[in-house]
Residue, then its C-alpha position, 0 to 999 in steps of 0.5 A: m653289218g657287224r660292229i666292234q662290240s667293245s670300244i677298246g680294240l681286243i688286239t691293240g687296246t686302242d680306244i676305238g670309240g673315243t677316237v672315232d667320236q673325236l674324229v667325228a666331232l672334228s668333222g662335225r664343226p660345220r654342223d654344230r656351227l649351223v645348229n647354233s646359228t638356227a637356234l639364234l634364228q629361232q630365238e629371234q623368230q620368238s622375239l618377233a612373235e612377241l613383238t607382234a603380239a605387243v603391236i596387236g595389243v595396241q591395235l585391239a586397244g585402238q579399236k575400242l576407241a573406233s567403236t561408237s559404243t565406247f562413246r555412247s555408253k549410258t548409265a541408268t538409275s531407277s528410283n525404285s529398283e525393287a519395283l523396276s530395274v533398268i539397263a541402259g544400252t548405247k543407243s538410249e537417250a540421256g534424260s529423265y524418264v517417268v514409268r508407271t507399273l500397270k500390270a505384272a506378267s504372269t504365267h497361265t497356271v491351273g491347279s486342282l482343287q480336288r486333293v488326294g492322299s497319295s500321288e501314287s495311288p490309283l484315282g479311279y477316273a476314266g475319261t478324257m482331258r482336253i488342253q486347248p490353246s489360246g484363241g478360243f476364249i470369250d472375254d476379249s476386249a477391243a484394242l482402242a488403237g483399232l477404233n475410229g477408223g484406226r485413228g484410236v482414242e486420244a489419251g486424256k482425262i474426262r470427268l463423270t458426274d452422276r445424278s446426285g451431283d457427285s463428280a470424279e475424274v477418270d484418268l484414261t491416259t494408260v488404258r489400252t482396251i475397252d475393258d481398261v475403259m470399263e474398269a477405269i469408269n467403274d473404279a471411279e468414286v461416283g455412282i455410275k456403272a459402265a458397260t457396252v451395248g453393241d459398238a457403243i458405251r453405256l452409262t447407268d446412274l446407280t444413285g437413284s437421285t435426280v438432283s443433277n444430270l448424268k454428265v461426261e466433260q473432257l478435261g484438257d485439250e484432248e478428245t478422249a471423251a469424243d473418241l469413245g462416243l461420250w462427247g456432250i453427254d449431259h442428260a436428265s436420264s439414268t441410262v445414257t448410251g453413247f455414239d456407236l464407235d467405228v470398229p474394225a471389220t476384224t473385231l466383231a464385238l467391243r467386249g467379249a466374243a460375238l455370238s456368231e463366233l460361237n459353236g464353231g462359227q455356226g452361232l447360238g441362233s435365236l435367244t430368248n429368256l433365260d430363267l434363273t432361280l436361286a437357291d433362296g427361291t428368288n427367280a428372274a427371267v433375263d432377256l437375251s434377245s438382243a444380246t450380240n456378245t458374251a459380255e452382254i449376256v454376262d451384264a444381262m444376268n448381273a443386272s437381273g436384280l438377283a443375288l448372283i455373280a456372273r462372269v466368264n469361267d476360269a477356262g475363258t471358254g464359257f460362263r460361270v454364275r454363282d449364287v450368293s443368296g445363301g439359300s438351301g435349295s437348288f440353284t437352276i438355270s433354264s429356258l423354255d426353249d434351247t436358250a439355256a442350252s445354247v449358252g451352256l448354262d442348262a443345269s440345276t445343282t445344289d452347289s452355289i456355283l455353276i460352270g457353263d459348257n464350252l461355247n467353242r469359239k471359232t478360231v479357224d477359218s479359211s484364211t487362218l495361216l497354218a503357221d499360226l495354228n497350235q498357239g503359234s507353233g505352226i505345223d510341219t511343212g511335209s506331206f501325207t497320204i490319204t487312202d479312202s475306204a475303197g483303197i484310192v490314195g491321194a497325197v498332199n505336200l504343203k511345201v511343193e504345192g505352196i499351201t499356207t492357209v487352212g482354206g488352201l489345204v481344204d481345197a487341196i484335199n478336195a481336189l484329190s481323186t479320193g472319196v474324201t471331203a475336207s471342211l472345217n470342223d464343228a468346233g471351228d478349231g481344225i479340219a474334218l475329213v469325211d469318207t465318201a467312198a463307201g468302201s469296205a476299208t477304213l479312211e486313213v491318214v498317214d504322215t510320209g517320211t519323218g514328217t508330222t504334218a498330219a499329226d500336227l493337224g490332229i487328223a493323222g490315224t484311222a477314221v471312226v464313226q462320229s458326228v459331223a455337221g449333225v450326221s453320223v459319218s466315217a471321219l478324221v476330225g482334227t483339232q488344235a488341242d491336246e487330248i489325253d485318255i485317262e484310265a481308272t489305274d492312272t495316279l496323280a503322277s502318271l496323269a502329270a506324266k501323260i501330260n508332259h508326254t504330249a506337252r504342246y501347251a503345258t507341263g504337268s506336276v504333282e504339288a504337295n500341299d501343306d496338309s500332306s495332300f497332293s494336287l495336280r498343277l499345270v503351267s503354260k509352256k508359253g508366258g504371258e497372255a499368249g500362253r493361256f489355255a483351257i482344260e476340259t474334262s469328260g468322265f471325271d472331275l478334278d475341279l481344275r481352277t485357273t490359279s494364275s491367268g496368263q497375262d502380259a506385263k505393262i508399263s507406261v513410259s514417258a520421257e521429259g514430260g512428253p506423252a506416254r507410251i504403253l509397253s507390253s511384255t510376256d515376261g516383264v522385260f521390256e526392250v526399247n530401242g534407241g529413244e523409243a521410250g521417248s517417241a512421240l505419239i501420233s494421231s490422226a491430226t498429226l502432220l506427215e511433215e512432222i513425221e521424222g525425215g518428213a513423209e508429206r511428199g511421194s507416192f506408193t503402192i499397196t498390193d494386198s494378199s489377193g493381188a489387188i493393187g491400189a496407189i496413194n499419191l500424197v501430193a496429188e490427193g492433198i493428203t497432209t495428215v496421218g488421219g487423211l492418209m488412213d482414210a485414203i488407204n481405207t477407201l482403196n477398195i482393196g483388202v487392207q485396213a490402216s490404222l495406228n499401231d498399238a503404241s500409237t507411235g505409227l501406222a499399221i496396214t493390216d491385210t484383210a483379203s486373206g488371200s494366198g499372196s503377200l501384203v507389199i507396199s513399195d515407194t514409187g519413183s524417187g518417193v520415200a514416204a512409205s519408207r519413212l513411215g515405216i510401212a514399206g516392205t512385205g507384211s508379216v504375222q504380227t500381233l495387233g489389238g491382241e490378234s494375229v494378223t498379217a501386217l506392216v507396222g511403222p515406225a520402222d526400226n532403224s537401229d542396227g544393233a540388238v534391241t538391248s542397245g536402248l533401255s531395258f526395263t525389268l518389271k519386278q513388282v507393281t507399285n502405285d508410285v511413279i518411278t523416275i528413270d534417270v539416264k546419263n552419258d557415261s564417260s568412264t568407258v572412254v577413259n577406260a579405253a584410253e587407259s587401255l591404249v596407253s597401257q598397251y603402247n607402254l607394253l610395246i615399248d617395254k618389249i622393244d627395249s628388252l629386245t634391243f638393249f645394249n650393255a656397254d660394260t659386258d657388250e651384251v645386246g638384245l636379240l634385235f638390237g639394231s634390227s630394222e623392224t624395231l626402228r620401223i615400229q618406233t619411228g611409225y607410232s612416234r610420228l603417228l602419235s606426235g603428229r597432227i590428226v587431220g580430217a577427224g573433226d576439230l581436235k587435231s592432236i593427242g594432247q587435246v584428249g589428254l594423252g601425251f609422251t613421258d621422258t622415256g618415250k611412253l604414253e600417259l593420260s591425264n584423266s582430268k584433261l580427257q574428262k574435260a574434253i568430253e564435257n566440252g564436246p563429246q562428239h568432238v572426242e568421238e570424231f577424233f578417235s573414231t572418224g572413218d579412215s582419218g581418225l586416230a583409231a583408224k590410223l593406229d589400226s592401219l599402222a598395225e596392219s602394215l607392221a603385224g598384219q597377216t598380209n604383207g605385214m612387216l613382222m609377219n614377212r620377216s617371221e616367214t623369211l626366218s621360217t624359211q631359213i630355219a627350215f632350210n638350215n634344219d634340212r641342211i643339218e639333217s643331211l650333215n647328220a646323215r653324213l657324219e653317221n656314214e663316216r662314223e660307220r666307215l671309221l669303225r669298220q676301218y678300225y675293225s678291219m685293222e684289229q683283224a689285220i693285226a690279229k692275223i699278223q700276230s698269228n702268223q708271227q706266232a706260227i713262224s716263231r714255232i717253226a723249228p730248223i730241220s736237221i739233215p743227217t749227213 
């Protein structure tokens, strides 16, 4: 539609635009009044939003006072923070703790003694590097907690007297393993050496004197000597062997590895004499015929009388013997039969150190959980196919078939209709698949989809001809070890890259040395003892040595002069829940009624993993002590073993059935004994005595927070000094929370004042002056805070906790009065604020919800009402704007038409004026 291009009429000179604007403005007055009204509504809504935020601020401040953590905050100080720092959580107990630092954590690290001039130059080596995870080491040490039918060894002190009459006190309060006992005795300032023989401890006098008997005496009322089989030793003999200890069935040797576990579990066979000839020509025959474990072989070599040092090698997989005779000849270890070869020491060298072969300690058997393989990382629970040499295909799906153990996997493969036989491999660290189809193709194993099950087992790929059980066959042999192929063109840098490409157990790097040379360094990916790994190389030798053996950090903690607890950590950080740092130790003599909550009544059932069920009835069987309960469980004739846990704070029930089911312990009827002992439930994989087992371990952890809610120790360095930890209640969090409440409440009052003011001089008022909402807020808080708080303990008013009102209606806090209330009864202050629905914090929260809650909150409801009104007004304004626009268009058209009409009139007038009279001649 055409418009007048000029706001001034071309014919009449009329100000059309101005005239139309004035006419539209007159018509738009109702619209303008509505716009102004809507703006006021929006300002009111914004004010309500600010008021809502202020109410929520008070609510949140109150919620801090509802939290028990506010009232149970602690501060902790260490007498030697450079050695041990501490953080106290809300569930720690105030008091004094004594800590002794025993061992610092370390990550297993291996370095090459061989150095090269360039990290980028080819090494010229060709062969294989094998990185073997923890589990196959031969330097184990039995945990004391598992000895004596699970009763463990009572912490205490003993006195040793050698045959010269010299005596020394041996502190065994912090020992945890047999090796710890050996170390403590052998480090004592007395001429006695301790070793183990079978399941007993042997003491040997080194003085050569006969002045006194060889004696062991118990100091104090503990039974440490008796628990170690050394009670009553007082003999005129240079060598005394203690009583055999009751060792768990799963522990085959007190120290080291049982010889029956070596050679992939096939054992070393019959051993005879080991002939040793040192470089100086001295020689001896070492009788190994009675040796039952690797520790006894080491002890026998060291007792040969030769100038040598025998120990487990750096890799932990074999022996290491050093010739310290200083001779110039050859160092030779041999035997007339296979003894030297069996123990991995059949060699002759001009070097002073002889490193033995890997003795292949068995780490996998039919009961091994698949989840425990690969240093605890487990394997993918997917599926894979097996195609034998005749082309017959079979498939195994771990998840669908519910396969959880190595034995279950072997059985599943052997049940397939393929010409393949599965078994444990010769090294005892995985499974082997042997093709028996005698076809023209080659045995192949392939993971399905994106799964990695076969690869994780080390059996993915195509079979090759190799020896299995002494027979040359076409086979795939799995292993948990990482095997890395090394080529002559590899440099130190590329070797490290290959290690990192596999990187299951260790990372490799090139280390620059002070002499500008370079060496290889491998660091475990897992901290502590669990991260140990062994390295073997074939075809080349970088002289790899362990520079830092992976070990767990250990500290001893006791509270208020109570018994000490030994804590372990892989990274030097120790998290202790609640009052655990002061938890009482238990022994076989501990009465069940002394267990927290009492566990002297009731009955429970135990179901092992094979489904066998046993029942315990404490009253009917007359069981009153922890030892009696352990004995009763151990005689149930089902696949379980009861013992004290590693910390001696509760029971540990270990599954020994090796079945496919679960270990389950359940209270029967209304009994709660198992629950109070912390052993009710379903077993899980845990580490006990350094071994991975399926177990239920008490005491139960009843904390509902994170482990850091107790004490958190960080061991920085080991010191011989005793460290004192002081834990105190910290009232500052309560004071800070109360100050926050006062601050937020006063901000609310300031906000109300700014929105409801009245200026009598100017008649100016706030946006919410006279509103019912602000009145309800003021009234609600005034009634609550000035009234009595009933049902929240002994305190009834805010004045009793230091809170009060000023003359202007604001809150104020007397810190001294609040501190005094806390000192007089911290539990009363906590109850006043945080009791259920009746404490002040809960009432503040309830009031805030009624005022500003999202559901039916007064301010929210009012804001929603305003939103509705504003939306309605905006719609009305849009409608009026459209009507006014139409009116503008109409007026403009009218004025345009008028201009046209006037123009025509003027044109007609001009035409008329040009009409001349016509004269008619007469």
